[in-house]
mmCIF file of the C-alpha atoms, coordinates in Angstrom:
data_MODEL
# 
_entry.id   MODEL 
# 
loop_
_atom_site.group_PDB 
_atom_site.id 
_atom_site.type_symbol 
_atom_site.label_atom_id 
_atom_site.label_alt_id 
_atom_site.label_comp_id 
_atom_site.label_asym_id 
_atom_site.label_entity_id 
_atom_site.label_seq_id 
_atom_site.pdbx_PDB_ins_code 
_atom_site.Cartn_x 
_atom_site.Cartn_y 
_atom_site.Cartn_z 
_atom_site.occupancy 
_atom_site.B_iso_or_equiv 
_atom_site.pdbx_formal_charge 
_atom_site.auth_seq_id 
_atom_site.auth_comp_id 
_atom_site.auth_asym_id 
_atom_site.auth_atom_id 
_atom_site.pdbx_PDB_model_num 
ATOM 1  C CA . MET A 1 1  ? -33.851 16.128 3.602  1.00 0.00 ? 1  MET A CA 1 
ATOM 2  C CA . LYS A 1 2  ? -36.175 19.071 4.174  1.00 0.00 ? 2  LYS A CA 1 
ATOM 3  C CA . TYR A 1 3  ? -39.462 19.652 2.380  1.00 0.00 ? 3  TYR A CA 1 
ATOM 4  C CA . ARG A 1 4  ? -41.688 22.647 1.882  1.00 0.00 ? 4  ARG A CA 1 
ATOM 5  C CA . PRO A 1 5  ? -45.312 22.621 0.791  1.00 0.00 ? 5  PRO A CA 1 
ATOM 6  C CA . GLY A 1 6  ? -45.931 23.449 -2.846 1.00 0.00 ? 6  GLY A CA 1 
ATOM 7  C CA . ARG A 1 7  ? -49.300 23.680 -4.548 1.00 0.00 ? 7  ARG A CA 1 
ATOM 8  C CA . CYS A 1 8  ? -52.315 22.947 -2.360 1.00 0.00 ? 8  CYS A CA 1 
ATOM 9  C CA . LEU A 1 9  ? -54.216 19.912 -3.651 1.00 0.00 ? 9  LEU A CA 1 
ATOM 10 C CA . LEU A 1 10 ? -57.363 20.531 -1.617 1.00 0.00 ? 10 LEU A CA 1 
ATOM 11 C CA . ARG A 1 11 ? -59.450 21.490 -4.676 1.00 0.00 ? 11 ARG A CA 1 
ATOM 12 C CA . ASP A 1 12 ? -58.515 18.211 -6.398 1.00 0.00 ? 12 ASP A CA 1 
ATOM 13 C CA . LEU A 1 13 ? -59.320 16.170 -3.291 1.00 0.00 ? 13 LEU A CA 1 
ATOM 14 C CA . LEU A 1 14 ? -62.683 17.872 -2.851 1.00 0.00 ? 14 LEU A CA 1 
ATOM 15 C CA . ILE A 1 15 ? -63.628 17.007 -6.437 1.00 0.00 ? 15 ILE A CA 1 
ATOM 16 C CA . GLU A 1 16 ? -62.364 13.444 -6.027 1.00 0.00 ? 16 GLU A CA 1 
ATOM 17 C CA . CYS A 1 17 ? -64.419 12.993 -2.848 1.00 0.00 ? 17 CYS A CA 1 
ATOM 18 C CA . GLY A 1 18 ? -67.527 14.673 -4.248 1.00 0.00 ? 18 GLY A CA 1 
ATOM 19 C CA . PHE A 1 19 ? -67.327 17.522 -1.740 1.00 0.00 ? 19 PHE A CA 1 
ATOM 20 C CA . THR A 1 20 ? -67.817 21.247 -2.169 1.00 0.00 ? 20 THR A CA 1 
ATOM 21 C CA . GLN A 1 21 ? -66.011 23.890 -0.154 1.00 0.00 ? 21 GLN A CA 1 
ATOM 22 C CA . THR A 1 22 ? -69.301 24.577 1.623  1.00 0.00 ? 22 THR A CA 1 
ATOM 23 C CA . MET A 1 23 ? -69.690 20.919 2.565  1.00 0.00 ? 23 MET A CA 1 
ATOM 24 C CA . LEU A 1 24 ? -66.144 20.849 3.960  1.00 0.00 ? 24 LEU A CA 1 
ATOM 25 C CA . ALA A 1 25 ? -66.840 24.044 5.904  1.00 0.00 ? 25 ALA A CA 1 
ATOM 26 C CA . ASP A 1 26 ? -69.990 22.504 7.395  1.00 0.00 ? 26 ASP A CA 1 
ATOM 27 C CA . LYS A 1 27 ? -68.255 19.255 8.381  1.00 0.00 ? 27 LYS A CA 1 
ATOM 28 C CA . SER A 1 28 ? -65.055 20.849 9.679  1.00 0.00 ? 28 SER A CA 1 
ATOM 29 C CA . GLY A 1 29 ? -66.370 23.967 11.400 1.00 0.00 ? 29 GLY A CA 1 
ATOM 30 C CA . TYR A 1 30 ? -63.910 26.120 9.452  1.00 0.00 ? 30 TYR A CA 1 
ATOM 31 C CA . ASP A 1 31 ? -65.135 29.239 7.707  1.00 0.00 ? 31 ASP A CA 1 
ATOM 32 C CA . LYS A 1 32 ? -65.709 28.847 3.963  1.00 0.00 ? 32 LYS A CA 1 
ATOM 33 C CA . SER A 1 33 ? -63.546 31.926 3.297  1.00 0.00 ? 33 SER A CA 1 
ATOM 34 C CA . HIS A 1 34 ? -60.565 30.182 4.938  1.00 0.00 ? 34 HIS A CA 1 
ATOM 35 C CA . ILE A 1 35 ? -61.118 27.060 2.856  1.00 0.00 ? 35 ILE A CA 1 
ATOM 36 C CA . SER A 1 36 ? -61.262 29.233 -0.256 1.00 0.00 ? 36 SER A CA 1 
ATOM 37 C CA . LYS A 1 37 ? -57.895 30.802 0.677  1.00 0.00 ? 37 LYS A CA 1 
ATOM 38 C CA . TYR A 1 38 ? -56.336 27.332 1.009  1.00 0.00 ? 38 TYR A CA 1 
ATOM 39 C CA . VAL A 1 39 ? -57.774 26.214 -2.337 1.00 0.00 ? 39 VAL A CA 1 
ATOM 40 C CA . GLN A 1 40 ? -56.534 29.370 -4.062 1.00 0.00 ? 40 GLN A CA 1 
ATOM 41 C CA . GLY A 1 41 ? -53.061 29.033 -2.532 1.00 0.00 ? 41 GLY A CA 1 
ATOM 42 C CA . LYS A 1 42 ? -53.355 32.334 -0.666 1.00 0.00 ? 42 LYS A CA 1 
ATOM 43 C CA . GLN A 1 43 ? -52.837 30.750 2.738  1.00 0.00 ? 43 GLN A CA 1 
ATOM 44 C CA . GLU A 1 44 ? -51.173 27.573 4.024  1.00 0.00 ? 44 GLU A CA 1 
ATOM 45 C CA . MET A 1 45 ? -53.019 25.302 6.410  1.00 0.00 ? 45 MET A CA 1 
ATOM 46 C CA . THR A 1 46 ? -51.859 24.826 9.959  1.00 0.00 ? 46 THR A CA 1 
ATOM 47 C CA . LEU A 1 47 ? -51.052 21.282 10.979 1.00 0.00 ? 47 LEU A CA 1 
ATOM 48 C CA . GLY A 1 48 ? -54.308 21.070 12.937 1.00 0.00 ? 48 GLY A CA 1 
ATOM 49 C CA . THR A 1 49 ? -56.364 22.252 9.983  1.00 0.00 ? 49 THR A CA 1 
ATOM 50 C CA . ALA A 1 50 ? -54.631 19.796 7.650  1.00 0.00 ? 50 ALA A CA 1 
ATOM 51 C CA . ARG A 1 51 ? -55.296 16.952 10.097 1.00 0.00 ? 51 ARG A CA 1 
ATOM 52 C CA . THR A 1 52 ? -58.972 17.888 10.329 1.00 0.00 ? 52 THR A CA 1 
ATOM 53 C CA . PHE A 1 53 ? -59.389 18.024 6.552  1.00 0.00 ? 53 PHE A CA 1 
ATOM 54 C CA . ALA A 1 54 ? -57.459 14.784 6.054  1.00 0.00 ? 54 ALA A CA 1 
ATOM 55 C CA . GLN A 1 55 ? -59.754 13.003 8.512  1.00 0.00 ? 55 GLN A CA 1 
ATOM 56 C CA . ILE A 1 56 ? -62.891 14.285 6.762  1.00 0.00 ? 56 ILE A CA 1 
ATOM 57 C CA . LEU A 1 57 ? -61.591 13.547 3.256  1.00 0.00 ? 57 LEU A CA 1 
ATOM 58 C CA . ASN A 1 58 ? -60.165 10.153 4.256  1.00 0.00 ? 58 ASN A CA 1 
ATOM 59 C CA . CYS A 1 59 ? -56.639 10.977 3.095  1.00 0.00 ? 59 CYS A CA 1 
ATOM 60 C CA . THR A 1 60 ? -53.285 11.780 4.680  1.00 0.00 ? 60 THR A CA 1 
ATOM 61 C CA . ILE A 1 61 ? -51.865 15.205 5.452  1.00 0.00 ? 61 ILE A CA 1 
ATOM 62 C CA . ASP A 1 62 ? -49.267 14.540 2.748  1.00 0.00 ? 62 ASP A CA 1 
ATOM 63 C CA . ASP A 1 63 ? -52.088 14.301 0.194  1.00 0.00 ? 63 ASP A CA 1 
ATOM 64 C CA . LEU A 1 64 ? -53.118 17.911 0.810  1.00 0.00 ? 64 LEU A CA 1 
ATOM 65 C CA . TYR A 1 65 ? -50.033 19.498 -0.791 1.00 0.00 ? 65 TYR A CA 1 
ATOM 66 C CA . GLU A 1 66 ? -47.392 18.832 -3.378 1.00 0.00 ? 66 GLU A CA 1 
ATOM 67 C CA . TRP A 1 67 ? -44.142 18.506 -1.426 1.00 0.00 ? 67 TRP A CA 1 
ATOM 68 C CA . ILE A 1 68 ? -40.961 20.114 -2.733 1.00 0.00 ? 68 ILE A CA 1 
ATOM 69 C CA . PRO A 1 69 ? -37.609 18.772 -1.519 1.00 0.00 ? 69 PRO A CA 1 
ATOM 70 C CA . GLN A 1 70 ? -35.136 21.368 -0.252 1.00 0.00 ? 70 GLN A CA 1 
ATOM 71 C CA . GLU A 1 71 ? -31.420 20.721 -0.334 1.00 0.00 ? 71 GLU A CA 1 
# 
């Protein structure tokens, strides 16, 4: 079965972990404007970006998005 990413859950994870977008930008080295685009659903993360964020937020890559099954 195939899956596609749905809604980005980064905002929820940041709140859960007590992080701000600025804090994530500082820890990850990614620009805050890119993080904002992910949070707003305007851009999807690359696999490398997702891995970096998952490591910082102590979660899995799967936790960063809702996953929609495709038939």
